[in-house]
C-alpha positions as CSV (number, residue, x, y, z in Angstrom):
1,M,-28.9,-124.2,-4.9
2,G,-29.8,-123.8,-8.6
3,K,-31.0,-120.6,-10.2
4,R,-34.6,-119.7,-9.7
5,F,-36.6,-116.7,-10.8
6,L,-39.8,-115.1,-9.6
7,I,-42.3,-112.8,-11.2
8,L,-42.7,-109.9,-8.8
9,I,-45.3,-107.1,-8.7
10,V,-43.6,-104.4,-6.7
11,S,-43.8,-100.8,-5.9
12,V,-40.8,-98.8,-6.9
13,L,-40.8,-97.2,-3.5
14,L,-40.4,-100.6,-1.9
15,V,-37.8,-102.3,-4.2
16,F,-35.2,-102.6,-1.4
17,S,-35.0,-98.8,-1.0
18,L,-32.4,-98.6,-3.8
19,M,-32.9,-95.1,-5.1
20,V,-31.5,-92.3,-3.0
21,T,-33.9,-89.7,-4.5
22,P,-37.0,-90.9,-6.5
23,A,-37.1,-89.8,-10.1
24,F,-40.8,-90.2,-10.3
25,T,-43.5,-88.0,-8.9
26,Q,-46.0,-90.8,-8.3
27,S,-45.7,-94.3,-7.2
28,Y,-46.8,-97.1,-9.6
29,S,-46.4,-100.9,-9.9
30,R,-45.1,-103.0,-12.7
31,M,-44.3,-106.7,-13.4
32,I,-40.6,-107.6,-13.4
33,T,-38.6,-110.8,-13.7
34,A,-36.0,-111.2,-11.0
35,W,-33.4,-113.9,-10.5
36,F,-32.6,-115.3,-7.1
37,N,-29.3,-117.2,-7.2
38,N,-28.5,-117.8,-3.6
39,L,-26.3,-114.7,-3.5
40,Q,-24.2,-114.3,-0.3
41,V,-23.0,-110.9,1.0
42,E,-19.7,-110.7,2.8
43,V,-18.4,-107.6,4.8
44,D,-14.8,-107.5,5.9
45,G,-14.4,-111.2,5.6
46,S,-17.6,-112.2,7.4
47,L,-20.8,-113.4,5.9
48,V,-23.8,-111.3,6.6
49,N,-27.1,-113.0,7.4
50,L,-29.8,-111.1,5.5
51,Q,-33.5,-111.8,6.1
52,N,-34.4,-110.6,2.6
53,E,-32.4,-112.4,-0.1
54,P,-30.6,-110.3,-2.8
55,F,-31.7,-110.7,-6.4
56,I,-30.7,-109.8,-9.9
57,F,-32.8,-107.6,-12.1
58,N,-31.7,-106.2,-15.5
59,N,-28.1,-107.4,-14.8
60,E,-28.1,-105.3,-11.6
61,V,-27.7,-106.8,-8.1
62,Y,-30.3,-105.5,-5.6
63,V,-29.4,-105.8,-1.9
64,P,-31.6,-104.8,1.0
65,I,-29.9,-101.6,2.0
66,R,-31.8,-101.2,5.3
67,E,-30.3,-104.5,6.5
68,L,-26.9,-103.9,5.0
69,S,-26.5,-100.4,6.4
70,D,-26.0,-101.8,10.0
71,H,-23.1,-103.9,8.8
72,V,-21.3,-101.2,6.8
73,Y,-22.1,-98.4,9.4
74,I,-24.1,-96.3,7.1
75,N,-27.0,-94.3,8.6
76,F,-30.2,-95.1,6.7
77,Q,-33.5,-93.2,6.8
78,H,-36.6,-93.5,4.8
79,D,-39.2,-90.8,4.9
80,P,-42.5,-92.1,3.3
81,Q,-44.1,-88.7,3.2
82,S,-41.4,-87.0,1.2
83,R,-40.7,-90.2,-0.6
84,K,-37.0,-89.8,0.2
85,I,-34.2,-92.1,1.2
86,T,-31.2,-90.5,3.0
87,L,-27.8,-92.2,3.4
88,R,-25.2,-90.7,5.7
89,S,-21.6,-92.0,5.4
90,N,-19.0,-92.2,8.2
91,R,-16.9,-89.2,7.2
92,D,-16.6,-87.9,10.8
93,S,-16.0,-89.6,14.1
94,D,-19.4,-88.7,15.5
95,N,-21.1,-90.6,12.7
96,I,-18.8,-93.6,13.3
97,V,-19.6,-93.7,17.0
98,N,-23.3,-93.3,16.4
99,N,-23.4,-96.0,13.8
100,Y,-21.4,-98.4,15.9
101,Q,-23.8,-97.7,18.8
102,N,-26.8,-98.3,16.5
103,H,-25.2,-101.5,15.2
104,F,-24.7,-102.9,18.7
105,E,-28.1,-101.8,19.8
106,V,-29.6,-103.8,16.9
107,Y,-27.4,-106.8,17.8
108,D,-28.5,-106.6,21.4
109,L,-32.2,-106.4,20.5
110,R,-31.8,-109.5,18.2
111,T,-30.0,-111.3,21.0
112,Q,-32.9,-110.5,23.4
113,I,-35.4,-111.7,20.8
114,A,-33.5,-114.9,20.4
115,E,-33.5,-115.5,24.1
116,L,-37.3,-114.8,24.4
117,E,-37.9,-117.2,21.5
118,R,-35.8,-119.8,23.3
119,E,-37.9,-119.3,26.5
120,I,-41.1,-119.6,24.5
121,Q,-39.9,-122.9,23.0
122,L,-38.9,-124.1,26.5
123,L,-42.5,-123.5,27.7
124,K,-43.9,-125.2,24.6
125,N,-41.7,-128.2,25.3
126,S,-42.3,-128.3,29.0
127,N,-44.0,-131.4,30.4
128,F,-45.7,-129.3,33.1
129,P,-48.8,-127.2,32.6
130,Y,-48.5,-123.4,32.7
131,Q,-50.0,-121.7,35.7
132,K,-49.5,-118.1,37.0
133,I,-48.3,-118.5,40.6
134,T,-48.2,-115.6,43.0
135,S,-47.5,-117.1,46.4
136,V,-45.3,-119.6,48.2
137,E,-48.4,-121.7,49.1
138,E,-49.5,-121.9,45.5
139,M,-46.0,-122.9,44.4
140,E,-45.8,-125.6,47.1
141,N,-49.3,-127.0,46.0
142,Y,-48.1,-127.0,42.4
143,L,-45.0,-129.0,43.2
144,R,-46.9,-131.4,45.4
145,E,-49.2,-132.1,42.5
146,H,-46.7,-132.4,39.6
147,F,-43.5,-133.6,41.4
148,R,-44.9,-136.0,44.0
149,R,-42.8,-138.9,42.6
150,L,-39.2,-139.4,41.7
151,G,-39.2,-142.5,39.5
152,D,-41.1,-145.1,41.5
153,I,-40.5,-143.3,44.8
154,P,-43.4,-141.3,46.4
155,L,-42.2,-138.1,47.9
156,T,-43.5,-135.7,50.6
157,I,-42.6,-132.1,49.4
158,R,-41.9,-128.9,51.3
159,F,-41.4,-125.5,49.7
160,R,-40.8,-122.4,51.7
161,H,-39.3,-118.9,51.5
162,I,-36.0,-118.4,53.3
163,G,-35.2,-114.8,52.5
164,G,-34.6,-112.5,49.5
165,Y,-34.7,-114.7,46.4
166,R,-33.8,-117.8,48.3
167,Y,-36.3,-120.7,48.7
168,E,-36.0,-124.2,50.2
169,F,-37.3,-127.2,48.2
170,S,-36.9,-130.4,50.1
171,A,-38.3,-133.9,49.7
172,V,-38.7,-136.9,52.0
173,F,-39.2,-140.6,51.2
174,T,-39.8,-143.5,53.6
175,S,-37.2,-145.9,54.8
176,N,-38.9,-148.6,52.8
177,D,-37.8,-146.8,49.6
178,V,-34.1,-146.6,50.4
179,T,-33.3,-149.5,48.1
180,R,-35.2,-147.8,45.3
181,W,-33.2,-144.6,46.0
182,N,-30.0,-146.5,45.7
183,N,-31.0,-147.9,42.4
184,L,-31.6,-144.4,41.0
185,N,-29.2,-142.9,38.5
186,R,-27.6,-139.7,39.6
187,R,-28.7,-138.0,36.4
188,D,-32.4,-138.8,37.1
189,I,-32.1,-137.1,40.5
190,E,-30.4,-134.0,39.0
191,N,-32.9,-133.8,36.2
192,Y,-35.8,-133.9,38.7
193,V,-34.3,-131.0,40.7
194,D,-33.5,-129.1,37.5
195,D,-37.1,-129.4,36.5
196,V,-38.2,-128.0,39.8
197,F,-35.8,-125.2,39.5
198,D,-37.0,-124.3,36.0
199,V,-40.6,-124.4,37.0
200,V,-40.1,-122.2,40.0
201,R,-38.4,-119.6,37.9
202,E,-40.8,-119.8,35.0
203,L,-44.0,-119.8,37.0
204,F,-43.2,-118.0,40.2
205,N,-40.0,-116.0,40.5
206,S,-37.5,-115.6,37.6
207,K,-34.7,-114.8,40.1
208,A,-35.4,-117.6,42.5
209,E,-32.5,-119.6,44.1
210,I,-33.4,-122.9,45.6
211,Q,-31.6,-125.1,48.1
212,G,-32.6,-128.2,49.9
213,H,-32.1,-131.9,50.4
214,F,-33.5,-135.4,50.0
215,R,-34.0,-137.2,53.4
216,S,-35.6,-140.4,54.6
217,N,-38.4,-140.5,57.1
218,N,-38.7,-136.7,58.0
219,F,-37.5,-133.2,57.1
220,F,-35.6,-132.5,60.3
221,N,-33.5,-135.4,61.5
222,G,-33.9,-138.0,58.8
223,T,-30.9,-139.4,57.1
224,S,-29.7,-137.0,54.4
225,Y,-29.0,-138.6,51.0
226,A,-28.4,-135.5,48.8
227,N,-28.1,-131.8,49.1
228,Y,-28.3,-129.1,46.4
229,W,-28.0,-125.4,46.2
230,T,-27.9,-122.6,43.6
231,R,-25.0,-120.5,42.5
232,G,-25.9,-117.9,39.9
233,N,-28.0,-119.8,37.4
234,R,-26.7,-123.3,38.1
235,L,-27.5,-126.0,40.6
236,Y,-24.7,-127.8,42.5
237,Y,-25.1,-131.2,44.2
238,D,-23.6,-133.1,47.1
239,F,-24.6,-136.8,47.2
240,R,-24.1,-138.8,50.4
241,L,-24.5,-142.4,51.5
242,A,-24.6,-143.6,47.9
243,E,-21.4,-144.8,46.4
244,H,-22.6,-144.9,42.8
245,K,-23.6,-141.2,43.0
246,Q,-20.4,-139.9,44.5
247,N,-19.3,-136.4,43.4
248,Q,-16.3,-137.8,41.5
249,M,-18.7,-139.0,38.9
250,V,-18.7,-136.4,36.1
251,D,-21.7,-135.9,33.9
252,G,-20.6,-135.0,30.4
253,V,-24.1,-133.9,29.4
254,N,-24.0,-131.2,32.1
255,I,-20.7,-129.9,30.7
256,E,-22.1,-129.9,27.1
257,K,-25.2,-128.0,28.2
258,A,-23.1,-125.4,30.1
259,L,-20.7,-124.9,27.2
260,T,-23.5,-124.6,24.7
261,Q,-25.3,-122.1,26.8
262,R,-22.3,-119.9,27.7
263,L,-19.8,-120.4,24.9
264,R,-21.7,-121.3,21.7
265,F,-20.6,-118.0,20.2
266,Y,-17.2,-116.4,20.5
267,N,-15.3,-113.9,18.3
268,N,-17.8,-114.2,15.4
269,A,-17.5,-118.0,15.3
270,T,-20.1,-120.6,16.3
271,F,-19.1,-123.7,18.3
272,T,-20.7,-127.0,19.2
273,Y,-19.4,-129.4,22.0
274,E,-19.2,-133.1,22.7
275,V,-17.9,-134.4,26.0
276,F,-16.8,-138.0,26.7
277,V,-16.1,-139.0,30.3
278,N,-13.7,-141.5,31.9
279,Q,-13.9,-140.9,35.6
280,R,-12.0,-137.6,36.2
281,D,-10.7,-137.4,32.7
282,I,-12.8,-135.9,29.9
283,D,-12.3,-135.5,26.2
284,V,-13.9,-132.5,24.6
285,I,-14.5,-132.2,20.9
286,V,-15.2,-128.7,19.7
287,S,-16.6,-128.1,16.2
288,F,-16.5,-124.7,14.6
289,N,-18.3,-123.4,11.5
290,Q,-15.8,-120.7,10.3
291,N,-13.1,-118.2,11.3
292,F,-11.3,-120.2,14.0
293,R,-8.4,-121.2,11.7
294,N,-7.6,-117.6,11.0
295,W,-7.5,-116.5,14.6
296,T,-4.2,-115.2,16.0
297,P,-2.4,-117.3,18.7
298,A,-3.4,-114.7,21.3
299,T,-7.1,-115.0,20.4
300,K,-7.0,-118.8,20.5
301,M,-5.5,-118.7,23.9
302,Q,-8.2,-116.3,25.2
303,Y,-10.8,-118.8,23.9
304,L,-9.0,-121.7,25.6
305,K,-8.9,-119.8,28.9
306,R,-12.7,-119.1,28.6
307,L,-13.3,-122.7,27.8
308,K,-11.3,-123.9,30.8
309,T,-13.2,-121.4,33.1
310,E,-16.6,-122.6,31.9
311,I,-15.7,-126.3,32.4
312,E,-14.5,-125.5,36.0
313,R,-17.8,-123.7,36.7
314,V,-19.4,-127.2,36.4
315,Y,-16.6,-129.4,37.7
316,T,-13.2,-128.7,39.2
317,G,-10.1,-130.8,39.2
318,L,-10.7,-132.4,35.8
319,N,-8.0,-133.5,33.4
320,V,-9.2,-132.2,30.0
321,N,-8.0,-133.3,26.6
322,G,-9.5,-131.6,23.6
323,R,-9.7,-131.3,19.9
324,I,-11.1,-128.4,17.8
325,V,-12.3,-129.7,14.5
326,N,-13.7,-128.2,11.3
327,G,-17.4,-128.9,11.5
328,V,-17.7,-129.3,7.7
329,S,-14.7,-131.5,6.9
330,N,-14.3,-133.0,10.4
331,N,-10.5,-132.5,10.1
332,N,-8.5,-131.9,13.3
333,D,-7.4,-128.3,13.4
334,F,-6.2,-127.9,16.9
335,R,-5.3,-130.0,20.0
336,F,-5.1,-128.8,23.6
337,S,-5.2,-130.0,27.2
338,F,-6.0,-128.5,30.7
339,E,-3.8,-129.9,33.5
340,G,-4.3,-128.2,36.8
341,D,-3.7,-124.5,36.2
342,R,-1.9,-125.1,32.9
343,I,-3.2,-124.8,29.4
344,R,-1.1,-126.8,27.0
345,S,-1.2,-127.1,23.2
346,V,1.4,-128.3,20.8
347,D,-0.5,-126.8,17.9
348,L,-0.6,-123.4,19.6
349,L,3.1,-123.6,20.2
350,N,3.7,-124.3,16.5
351,E,1.5,-121.3,15.6
352,L,3.4,-119.2,18.1
353,E,6.7,-120.2,16.5
354,S,5.3,-119.2,13.0
355,H,4.0,-115.9,14.3
356,L,7.4,-115.1,15.9
357,N,9.3,-116.1,12.8
358,N,7.1,-113.9,10.7
359,N,7.0,-110.8,12.9
360,Y,10.0,-110.8,15.2
361,K,12.8,-112.4,13.1
362,T,14.9,-109.4,12.0
363,F,17.4,-107.5,14.2
364,T,19.3,-104.7,12.5
365,Y,22.3,-103.0,14.0
366,G,25.1,-100.9,12.5
367,G,23.5,-101.2,9.0
368,T,23.6,-105.1,9.1
369,S,20.4,-107.2,9.4
370,H,20.5,-110.5,11.3
371,T,17.7,-113.0,10.9
372,F,16.6,-115.4,13.6
373,T,14.5,-118.6,13.7
374,Y,12.6,-119.2,16.9
375,R,12.3,-122.7,18.5
376,V,9.8,-122.8,21.4
377,N,9.4,-125.7,23.8
378,E,7.8,-126.3,27.1
379,G,10.3,-126.5,29.9
380,Y,10.2,-127.5,33.6
381,S,7.8,-126.1,36.1
382,G,5.6,-124.5,33.5
383,S,8.4,-122.3,32.0
384,F,9.2,-122.1,28.3
385,E,12.6,-122.7,26.6
386,V,13.3,-120.6,23.5
387,T,16.2,-120.9,21.2
388,L,17.0,-118.2,18.6
389,E,19.0,-119.6,15.7
390,G,20.8,-116.8,13.9
391,N,22.0,-116.6,10.3
392,F,25.4,-115.1,11.2
393,D,28.8,-116.4,12.3
394,E,29.6,-115.6,15.9
395,N,33.1,-114.4,14.9
396,S,31.9,-112.1,12.2
397,Q,32.6,-108.4,12.5
398,A,29.0,-107.4,12.3
399,W,28.1,-109.7,15.3
400,S,31.2,-108.6,17.2
401,N,29.9,-105.0,16.9
402,V,26.6,-106.2,18.4
403,K,28.4,-107.9,21.3
404,Q,30.6,-104.9,22.0
405,Y,28.2,-102.0,21.5
406,G,24.7,-103.2,20.8
407,E,23.6,-105.1,24.0
408,A,20.8,-102.6,24.8
409,S,19.5,-102.7,21.2
410,F,19.6,-106.5,21.1
411,R,18.0,-106.8,24.5
412,S,15.1,-104.5,23.4
413,F,14.7,-106.8,20.3
414,I,14.5,-109.9,22.5
415,L,12.2,-108.2,25.0
416,R,9.5,-107.5,22.4
417,A,9.3,-111.1,21.4
418,F,9.3,-112.4,24.9
419,Q,6.6,-110.0,26.0
420,H,4.5,-111.3,23.2
421,I,4.9,-114.9,24.4
422,D,4.2,-113.8,27.9
423,S,1.0,-112.0,26.9
424,I,-0.3,-115.3,25.6
425,F,1.0,-118.0,27.9
426,D,1.9,-116.0,31.1
427,V,5.2,-117.9,31.6
428,D,8.8,-117.5,32.6
429,I,11.2,-117.9,29.6
430,F,14.7,-119.2,29.5
431,G,16.7,-119.7,26.3
432,N,19.8,-119.4,24.2
433,V,21.0,-117.5,21.1
434,V,23.1,-119.5,18.7
435,D,24.8,-118.7,15.5
436,K,24.4,-120.6,12.2
437,N,26.9,-123.2,13.4
438,L,24.8,-123.7,16.6
439,Y,27.5,-122.1,18.8
440,R,25.9,-120.4,21.8
441,T,26.6,-116.7,21.9
442,T,24.5,-115.8,25.0
443,T,21.8,-117.1,27.4
444,L,18.4,-115.5,28.0
445,E,16.4,-115.2,31.3
446,Y,13.0,-113.6,31.5
447,Y,11.2,-113.9,34.8
448,K,9.6,-112.0,37.6
449,L,11.9,-110.6,40.3
450,P,10.9,-110.4,44.0
451,N,8.5,-107.5,44.7
452,Y,7.9,-107.0,41.0
453,T,4.5,-107.4,39.3
454,T,5.8,-108.0,35.8
455,R,8.5,-110.1,34.3
456,T,11.7,-108.6,33.1
457,L,14.5,-109.6,30.7
458,Q,17.8,-109.9,32.6
459,P,20.9,-108.2,31.2
460,I,22.5,-110.0,28.3
461,I,26.1,-111.2,28.8
462,F,27.7,-112.3,25.6
463,E,30.1,-115.3,25.7
């Protein structure tokens, strides 16, 4: 964005609350020339989204301190009567706690506002007229009026209260329409029931849970073609007597919606999702706006675990292959897959190796430092194989001292590195320690013993 300027008539008392104590006894207005140059504010490496844009006046940068104070944990107060602005810094722990609390209260309120705005937009975009409904009978009449057809199929509708927040919504079509039912797309049926669910919650009971079925001929003993029920805020379906609607068919749109709703924001990054389906295999493309590349391996694994959980809340038993890409450059940053209970990622293993080689590489004993390079690979049955390549000769005096006297110290060194791997991947680890000539000096075993709740590193026996 190019430079732009604006002639402003402002009150000194309102110029972004910049003066701590006014130097004037009376307020007045004057005309100034201020430059708006698309200035961005960054706090601790993260961009701050300000509603009022900073500007430049007389070679000074003016920033809205009321907005900025929440992000830098400064307590801001403006008393119009005394014409005084008070700033309190975080010089004691109580102030820090209070300002953190204020910051998160503001964040929570903004989140609630965003959710309310989303609900308002949903109502505006709704294809069904708004009506305040206060009884089951009114709700049933509304559904009979606005949901009496599914595609070209006329439906007879029943809506009744079962107990608590639970309601039954069921629909019946005649046997003459079975062919039309078989020609329906599964997504059309689910969208129909989703609309019913949304309308019941928006117009009648915001906590309503619906269940029911589609039958032919009558509500009681007609052939059942589909059942549905609510778990939390989601609907689940069981299709019967329709091969093209069997449950093994995966709807990528449903997964995209669920991920967008539940995992759009994570660890100060924003994500978007695309899902491509091939029977029980899906490809997930995750785009991020910022920050993801700088996450630690542990944080990335936590995100992948959350992603896996959210997909399994929609469909279980899927094979998932995924890529996390830069939303701006569209470059592949990260690959991963979910196979059964396992989360796999070559890129994450490479990052783990780099992290180990930067933070767990040096072992010092008897005044001599030994440097190791870690090689991490997936082993059998979900375990990891780790090789530590040392910069020493196995027959050197310094390493002989380690073998003779320093087993406990070296074992503690290895344990810290293996516990870090375990905290991310939750795996048994087996490996070797080799010298600079790749001669093996010992083997490593890290696993969970019977009746133990955590893994332990077994005693090291040097060769």
